[in-house]
C-alpha positions in Angstrom: 9.1 22.2 -3.5 8.5 18.4 -3.3 12.1 17.6 -2.5 12.4 20.3 0.1 9.1 19.3 1.7 10.6 15.8 1.9 13.6 17.2 3.8 11.3 18.7 6.4 9.5 15.3 6.8 12.8 13.5 7.1 14.0 15.9 9.8 10.7 15.9 11.7 8.9 12.6 11.0 6.4 13.3 13.8 4.6 15.6 11.2 3.3 12.4 9.6 1.1 11.8 12.7 -1.4 14.5 11.6 -2.4 13.1 8.2 -2.3 9.6 9.7 -4.8 10.3 12.4 -6.9 12.4 10.1 -7.0 9.7 7.5 -7.9 6.9 9.9 -10.6 9.1 11.5 -12.1 9.9 8.1 -12.2 6.2 7.0 -13.8 5.2 10.3 -16.6 7.8 9.9 -17.3 7.0 6.3 -17.4 3.3 7.0 -19.8 3.9 9.9 -22.1 6.3 7.9 -22.5 4.4 4.7 -22.3 1.0 6.4 -25.4 2.0 8.4 -27.1 3.3 5.2 -26.4 0.1 3.4 -27.8 -2.0 6.2 -31.0 0.0 6.1 -30.9 -0.1 2.2 -31.3 3.7 2.2 -28.2 4.2 0.1 -29.8 2.4 -2.8 -32.6 4.9 -3.0 -31.6 8.2 -4.7 -33.1 11.4 -3.3 -33.0 13.4 -0.2 -31.7 10.6 2.1 -28.7 9.9 -0.2 -27.8 13.6 -0.8 -28.4 14.3 2.9 -25.9 11.5 3.7 -23.5 12.9 1.2 -23.7 16.4 2.7 -23.0 14.9 6.2 -20.1 12.8 4.8 -18.6 15.8 2.9 -18.9 18.0 6.0 -17.3 15.6 8.5 -14.7 14.5 6.0 -13.7 18.1 5.2 -13.7 19.1 8.9 -11.6 16.1 10.0 -9.1 16.5 7.1 -8.9 20.3 7.6 -8.5 20.0 11.3 -5.5 17.8 11.1 -4.1 19.7 8.1 -4.4 22.8 10.3 -2.4 21.1 13.0 0.2 20.1 10.3 0.4 23.6 9.0 0.9 25.0 12.6 3.6 22.4 13.4 5.4 23.1 10.0 5.4 26.8 10.8 7.1 26.0 14.1 9.8 24.1 12.1 10.3 27.1 9.9 11.0 29.1 13.0 13.8 26.7 13.8 12.0 25.1 16.7 10.9 21.5 17.5 7.2 21.0 16.7 4.9 19.8 19.4 1.9 17.6 18.5 -0.1 18.8 21.5 0.5 22.5 20.7 -0.3 22.0 17.0 -3.6 20.3 17.8 -4.3 23.1 20.3 -3.8 25.6 17.5 -6.2 23.7 15.2 -8.8 23.5 18.0 -8.6 27.3 18.5 -9.6 27.6 14.8 -12.5 25.2 15.1 -15.2 27.8 14.3 -13.7 28.9 10.9 -12.9 25.3 10.1 -16.6 24.4 10.7 -17.7 27.3 8.5 -15.3 26.2 5.8 -16.5 22.6 6.1 -20.1 23.7 5.6 -19.2 25.7 2.5 -17.2 22.8 1.1 -19.9 20.3 1.8 -22.5 22.5 0.1 -20.3 22.9 -3.0 -19.5 19.1 -3.0 -23.2 18.3 -3.1 -23.8 20.8 -5.9 -21.0 19.3 -7.9 -22.5 15.8 -7.3 -25.9 17.1 -8.5 -24.4 18.4 -11.7 -22.6 15.1 -12.2 -25.9 13.2 -11.8 -27.3 15.0 -14.9 -27.3 13.1 -18.2 -25.1 14.3 -21.0 -21.4 15.0 -21.6 -22.0 18.7 -21.0 -22.9 18.2 -17.4 -19.9 16.0 -16.8 -17.5 18.6 -18.4 -19.2 21.4 -16.4 -18.8 19.5 -13.1 -15.1 18.7 -13.9 -14.4 22.4 -14.6 -16.3 23.5 -11.5 -14.4 21.0 -9.3 -11.0 22.0 -10.7 -11.7 25.7 -10.3 -12.9 25.1 -6.7 -9.8 23.1 -5.9 -7.5 25.9 -7.1 -9.5 28.6 -5.4 -9.4 26.8 -2.0 -5.9 25.5 -2.2 -4.6 27.8 0.6 -7.8 27.9 2.7 -6.4 26.0 5.7 -3.2 28.1 6.0 -5.3 31.2 5.8 -7.5 29.9 8.6 -4.5 28.9 10.8 -2.6 32.2 10.4 -5.6 34.5 10.5 -9.2 34.6 11.8 -11.1 35.2 8.5 -14.7 35.3 7.6 -16.0 32.8 5.0 -15.6 35.3 2.1 -12.1 36.4 3.4 -10.8 32.8 3.6 -11.8 32.1 0.0 -10.6 35.5 -1.3 -7.2 35.2 0.4 -6.7 31.6 -0.7 -7.4 32.5 -4.3 -5.1 35.6 -4.1 -2.3 33.5 -2.6 -2.6 30.8 -5.3 -2.5 33.6 -8.0 0.7 35.0 -6.5 2.4 31.6 -6.4 0.5 29.8 -9.1 3.6 28.5 -11.0 5.1 26.6 -8.1 1.7 25.8 -6.5 0.6 23.9 -9.7 4.0 22.3 -10.0 4.0 21.2 -6.3 0.5 19.9 -6.6 1.2 17.9 -9.7 4.6 16.5 -8.5 3.3 15.5 -5.1 0.2 13.8 -6.6 2.4 11.9 -9.1 4.8 10.9 -6.3 1.9 9.7 -4.1 0.4 7.8 -7.0 3.7 6.1 -7.7 4.1 5.1 -4.0 0.6 3.8 -4.0 1.2 1.8 -7.2 4.4 0.3 -5.6 2.2 -0.8 -2.7 -0.3 -2.4 -5.1 2.6 -4.1 -6.9 4.0 -5.5 -3.6 0.5 -6.9 -2.8 0.2 -8.6 -6.2 3.8 -9.9 -6.0 3.0 -11.3 -2.5 -0.2 -12.9 -3.8 1.6 -14.6 -6.7 4.6 -15.9 -4.7 2.5 -17.3 -1.8 -0.3 -18.8 -3.9 -3.0 -16.5 -2.6 -4.7 -18.8 -0.1 -5.4 -18.6 3.6 -2.8 -16.7 5.6 -1.0 -15.8 2.4 -4.0 -13.8 1.2 -4.0 -11.9 4.6 -0.3 -11.2 4.2 -1.0 -9.9 0.6 -3.7 -7.5 1.9 -1.6 -6.3 4.8 1.6 -5.7 2.8 -0.1 -4.2 -0.3 -2.6 -2.2 1.8 0.0 -0.8 4.2 2.2 0.3 1.3 -0.7 1.9 -0.5 -1.8 3.8 2.6 1.8 4.9 3.3 2.0 6.4 -0.2 -1.2 8.5 0.4 0.0 9.5 3.8 3.4 10.8 2.5 1.5 12.7 -0.2 -0.8 14.4 2.3 2.1 15.4 4.5 4.2 16.7 1.6 1.3 18.7 0.4 0.7 20.3 3.8 4.4 21.3 4.1 4.5 22.7 0.6 1.4 24.8 1.1 2.8 26.2 4.3 6.1 27.2 2.7 4.3 28.9 -0.2 1.9 30.7 2.0 4.7 31.9 4.3 6.5 33.3 1.2 3.4 34.8 -0.3 2.4 36.7 2.9 5.9 37.5 4.3 8.1 37.6 1.2 10.7 35.5 2.9 11.9 32.0 2.2 11.3 29.7 5.2 13.9 27.3 6.6 14.6 24.3 4.3 13.5 26.4 1.4 16.0 29.2 1.7 18.0 28.0 -1.3 15.1 28.6 -3.6 14.6 31.9 -5.5 11.0 32.5 -4.6 11.0 35.8 -6.6 11.3 33.8 -9.8 8.3 31.7 -8.7 6.1 34.6 -8.2 7.4 36.4 -11.2 5.4 39.5 -12.0 3.1 38.8 -9.1 5.9 39.1 -6.5 4.9 42.7 -5.8 1.3 41.7 -5.2 2.6 39.0 -2.9 4.5 41.6 -0.9 1.4 43.8 -0.8 -0.7 40.9 0.5 1.9 40.2 3.1 1.9 43.8 4.3 -1.9 43.8 4.4 -2.0 40.6 6.4 0.7 41.9 8.7 -1.3 45.0 9.4 -4.3 42.9 10.4 -2.4 40.6 12.7 -1.8 37.8 10.1 1.1 35.4 10.4 0.5 34.8 14.1 -0.6 31.4 15.5 
């Protein structure tokens, strides 16, 4: 899945635009929000102000990330149809789904604050509970954005269909998640290594220090960018199979029936059900 997702990106590098804009937008917002809180010293005081700021941060971050992921999913689906993706059309599709994206962001922000509250409790039990809760939530919501893009679901439907799709493709979904995360981490570490190497070779003073930050930082961000793009492509491919029982372009040499295993029949059933309700249309 990771290699074939890489093929898609090599053939259509413009897909990298979506995670790039989303990442930059998210960084700018977080820097503005918590920079303002720090200047007013509010961030140093635990309580309603801090958790209110966390909720706002989670909400905006989730919406921004989901919006541009939705655009990436839409553009990737266009590629799977053998057509050239359009950045404008993909963003337009994401904008058409703004309401369910807002609903999803509110739900995700609420859960994020709950997990943070659990983590703030003393004791190893609270930390373990928070970790399990966070992991289960990540699995359950893995396909939320594709569900939103290809359908017009309610809050409960988007979570239910996401969890069902993950169940139907759990083997390759977990594999793709792990491989892409490891690949992204390796790229980020390479960037960090380049920065350290630049620092050592140049002496780490003045303009050399700036070069170190630019080289290392750029390579680090590039690794994360590639990982986000690969993840979006892989999710779209798996969702297309799970709901349509057909391998998309660039993935047609994979035996998806082996991936789904005993769940292939339920995948086809889900595809028929979504098809009857107008699913699969952008």
